Every structure is written in structure tokens, then in C-alpha cells.
N, CA, C and O of each residue as an XYZ file, in Angstrom:
316
protein
N      22.011     97.446     75.190
C      22.611     98.159     76.628
C      23.807     97.197     76.579
O      24.686     97.594     77.344
N      24.131     96.082     75.947
C      25.663     95.670     76.102
C      26.676     96.440     75.222
O      27.871     96.235     75.437
N      26.308     97.316     74.241
C      26.857     98.130     73.508
C      27.416     99.196     74.448
O      28.632     99.388     74.450
N      26.555     99.952     75.304
C      26.865    100.972     76.171
C      27.871    100.369     76.756
O      29.014    100.792     76.583
N      27.539     98.967     77.776
C      28.807     98.574     78.582
C      29.842     98.442     77.953
O      30.739     98.592     78.782
N      30.271     98.252     76.986
C      31.360     97.971     75.975
C      32.234     99.410     75.985
O      33.416     99.658     76.223
N      30.866    100.390     75.542
C      31.693    101.774     75.138
C      31.897    102.096     76.400
O      33.045    102.540     76.420
N      31.349    102.144     77.733
C      31.991    102.698     78.748
C      33.164    101.854     79.125
O      34.041    102.505     79.692
N      33.435    100.522     78.961
C      34.518     99.731     79.444
C      35.631    100.289     78.349
O      36.813    100.129     78.654
N      35.356    100.856     77.243
C      36.298    101.148     76.465
C      36.963    103.033     76.588
O      38.111    103.455     76.450
N      35.881    103.652     76.845
C      36.153    105.447     77.073
C      35.999    105.779     78.002
O      36.487    106.873     78.289
N      35.302    105.103     78.927
C      35.357    105.455     80.172
C      35.329    104.223     81.687
O      34.590    103.803     82.577
N      36.462    104.123     81.229
C      36.790    102.682     82.506
C      36.367    103.098     84.073
O      35.691    102.375     84.805
N      36.970    104.576     84.484
C      37.081    104.974     85.630
C      35.248    105.058     85.987
O      34.863    104.989     87.154
N      34.453    105.180     85.053
C      32.966    105.142     85.680
C      32.242    104.300     85.168
O      31.310    104.684     84.461
N      32.460    102.976     85.373
C      32.068    101.824     85.104
C      31.792    101.305     86.727
O      32.629    101.135     87.614
N      30.531    101.150     86.765
C      30.080    100.566     88.634
C      29.274     99.445     88.693
O      28.268     99.423     87.985
N      29.492     98.671     89.287
C      28.590     97.332     89.781
C      27.129     97.498     89.217
O      26.446     96.500     88.986
N      26.788     98.422     89.058
C      25.107     98.771     88.773
C      25.275     98.706     87.117
O      24.147     98.490     86.674
N      26.080     98.790     86.203
C      26.260     98.653     85.149
C      26.019     97.139     84.674
O      25.130     96.694     83.948
N      26.955     96.567     85.231
C      26.632     95.239     85.328
C      25.284     94.661     85.727
O      24.816     93.750     85.044
N      24.656     95.105     86.736
C      23.105     94.682     87.536
C      22.247     94.948     86.569
O      21.179     94.336     86.590
N      22.573     96.165     85.223
C      21.625     96.736     84.169
C      21.574     95.176     83.775
O      20.842     94.252     84.130
N      22.639     95.275     82.911
C      22.662     93.740     82.171
C      21.769     92.814     82.337
O      20.777     92.486     81.686
N      22.424     92.297     83.643
C      21.366     91.369     84.341
C      20.382     91.143     84.243
O      20.033     90.040     83.820
N      19.382     92.231     84.643
C      18.117     92.907     84.476
C      17.361     92.431     83.457
O      16.322     91.774     83.391
N      18.271     93.005     82.516
C      17.696     93.118     81.194
C      18.045     91.413     80.617
O      18.009     91.151     79.414
N      18.228     90.828     81.203
C      18.406     89.450     80.998
C      19.728     88.649     80.321
O      19.638     87.499     79.891
N      20.842     89.362     80.298
C      21.995     88.788     80.364
C      22.490     87.941     81.191
O      22.453     88.076     82.414
N      23.121     86.754     80.429
C      23.508     86.125     81.788
C      25.094     86.200     82.081
O      25.896     86.668     81.273
N      25.456     85.651     83.409
C      26.882     86.293     83.408
C      27.865     85.841     82.499
O      28.809     86.632     82.485
N      28.050     84.695     81.587
C      28.849     84.191     80.667
C      28.759     85.310     79.467
O      29.738     85.537     78.757
N      27.413     86.040     79.284
C      27.368     86.787     78.271
C      27.945     87.804     78.183
O      28.342     88.322     77.139
N      28.116     88.416     79.824
C      28.624     89.585     80.112
C      30.030     89.509     79.954
O      30.744     90.281     79.314
N      30.394     88.389     80.673
C      31.887     88.077     80.561
C      32.252     88.146     79.451
O      33.220     88.890     79.290
N      31.666     87.412     78.136
C      31.869     87.408     76.427
C      32.032     89.085     76.194
O      33.107     89.592     75.873
N      30.946     89.757     76.384
C      31.143     91.238     75.981
C      32.373     92.015     76.518
O      32.835     93.030     75.996
N      32.904     91.312     77.790
C      33.975     92.073     78.423
C      35.008     91.920     77.976
O      35.815     92.816     77.730
N      35.200     90.381     77.742
C      36.658     89.783     76.653
C      36.457     90.331     75.367
O      37.471     90.649     74.746
N      35.533     90.479     74.925
C      35.780     90.902     72.795
C      36.139     92.210     73.286
O      37.223     92.677     72.937
N      35.236     92.984     74.189
C      35.674     94.519     73.879
C      37.356     94.840     74.512
O      38.100     95.726     74.091
N      37.655     93.904     75.559
C      38.632     94.263     76.141
C      40.065     93.866     75.242
O      41.125     94.491     75.198
N      39.687     92.625     74.570
C      40.387     92.092     73.292
C      40.987     93.123     72.194
O      42.119     93.312     71.749
N      39.604     93.754     71.937
C      40.055     94.650     70.486
C      40.683     96.076     71.077
O      41.313     96.888     70.399
N      40.381     96.190     72.436
C      41.043     97.576     72.708
C      42.668     97.006     72.902
O      43.588     97.822     72.862
N      42.906     95.702     73.090
C      44.253     95.601     73.443
C      44.750     95.484     72.371
O      45.957     95.721     72.417
N      44.234     95.116     70.988
C      44.939     94.886     70.090
C      45.213     96.126     69.107
O      46.247     96.187     68.441
N      44.109     97.214     69.061
C      44.379     98.337     68.613
C      45.085     99.116     69.220
O      45.651     99.885     68.442
N      45.369     99.317     70.458
C      46.595    100.154     71.107
C      47.872     99.459     70.908
O      48.886    100.123     70.691
N      47.906     98.280     70.958
C      48.895     97.290     70.475
C      49.692     97.842     68.916
O      50.864     98.199     68.799
N      48.620     97.768     67.814
C      48.790     98.405     66.427
C      49.273     99.912     66.666
O      50.354    100.386     66.316
N      48.327    100.498     67.277
C      48.460    102.242     67.143
C      49.580    102.095     67.679
O      50.450    101.995     66.814
N      50.039    102.023     68.885
C      51.274    102.072     69.746
C      52.310    101.991     68.404
O      52.803    103.019     67.938
N      52.519    100.958     67.969
C      53.886    100.385     67.327
C      53.562    101.504     65.837
O      54.547    101.876     65.199
N      52.480    101.855     65.498
C      52.511    102.539     64.259
C      52.214    101.775     63.017
O      52.250    102.168     61.851
N      51.934    100.687     63.464
C      51.318    100.039     62.385
C      50.351    100.630     61.039
O      49.515    101.390     61.528
N      50.229    100.572     59.986
C      49.499    101.113     58.855
C      49.043     99.815     58.289
O      49.748     98.869     57.938
N      47.304     99.962     58.246
C      46.754     98.804     57.576
C      46.443     99.540     56.298
O      46.458     98.631     55.468
N      46.248    100.337     55.842
C      46.176    100.725     54.481
C      46.237     99.951     53.411
O      47.265     99.479     52.926
N      44.791     99.769     52.910
C      45.293     98.644     51.623
C      45.005     97.262     52.292
O      44.492     96.445     51.527
N      45.215     96.874     53.466
C      44.885     95.612     54.068
C      43.473     94.960     53.956
O      42.429     95.608     53.882
N      43.547     93.877     53.953
C      42.044     92.805     54.156
C      42.350     92.456     55.368
O      43.486     92.156     55.736
N      41.351     92.476     56.062
C      41.326     92.576     57.715
C      39.950     91.213     57.707
O      38.947     91.065     57.010
N      40.674     90.248     59.087
C      39.228     89.108     58.945
C      39.703     87.801     58.727
O      40.905     87.538     58.678
N      38.848     87.015     58.601
C      39.169     85.643     58.009
C      39.671     85.399     56.655
O      39.377     86.080     55.673
N      40.352     84.509     56.667
C      41.171     84.469     55.139
C      40.740     83.644     54.464
O      40.647     82.546     55.014
N      40.218     83.745     52.812
C      39.336     82.957     52.405
C      40.147     81.650     52.281
O      41.354     81.447     52.408
N      38.947     80.687     51.947
C      38.849     79.278     51.972
C      39.936     79.017     51.120
O      40.368     80.024     50.557
N      40.624     77.736     50.805
C      42.075     77.001     50.032
C      41.238     77.070     48.386
O      40.772     76.075     47.831
N      41.208     78.216     47.927
C      40.401     78.418     46.623
C      41.282     79.292     45.750
O      42.109     79.876     46.451
N      41.402     79.622     44.286
C      41.884     80.476     43.706
C      41.022     81.918     43.580
O      41.316     82.872     42.860
N      39.840     81.795     44.519
C      38.512     82.919     44.192
C      38.716     83.673     45.631
O      38.286     83.382     46.747
N      39.428     84.609     45.239
C      39.506     85.484     46.620
C      38.102     85.798     47.346
O      38.096     86.004     48.560
N      37.237     85.824     46.797
C      36.048     86.000     47.112
C      35.350     85.040     47.793
O      34.237     85.270     48.267
N      35.975     83.855     47.896
C      35.512     82.460     48.410
C      35.712     82.667     49.895
O      36.888     82.674     50.260
N      34.797     82.834     50.804
C      34.606     82.772     52.001
C      33.924     82.041     52.988
O      33.580     82.404     54.113
N      33.754     80.812     52.339
C      32.857     79.644     52.782
C      33.562     79.217     53.928
O      33.017     79.241     55.032
N      34.739     78.824     53.769
C      35.392     77.802     54.910
C      34.490     76.494     55.261
O      34.012     76.101     56.326
N      34.453     76.024     54.052
C      33.852     74.592     53.885
C      34.602     73.453     53.987
O      34.073     72.351     53.846
């Protein structure tokens, strides 16, 4: 259900209703968890629109956490 809320927030914001949040609460999500779903979804929407709006190309880029201080590019342990 959390993913459905995130999808509606992303794709059909005008259709989002109080009932959508109440459904999340009913199945056990806390207010903090609902806020986190909202914030993460909103942040990724913002970043993706910013990058797309600037015409940035990410072909061949590695996205995500950078490897630890190591010569091994596959070392992602962050110890």
C-alpha cells in the first residue's frame, strides 16, 4: 500500500485524498513512516525532474553510494 501512495503522489497528485493516508494508518503505518514515504518520494521526484529539466545525461554513470577508501571499485562496505 505504501508504494501505491508513492505512485499516486508522483503520478496523480490531484487524486490524492485524506482517505489514502487513513488507509496507510489502518494497515499499520505510523505518522512518521507515512511522512518518510512522502519525503523520499517527493525528493526523488524533485531530483529526477531537475536532472531531466536540465537535459543531463547519465548514460554510463554509476549512481549511488561511492566506494569505500580502497583501490577496489567493487568495495562498497563503507567500514
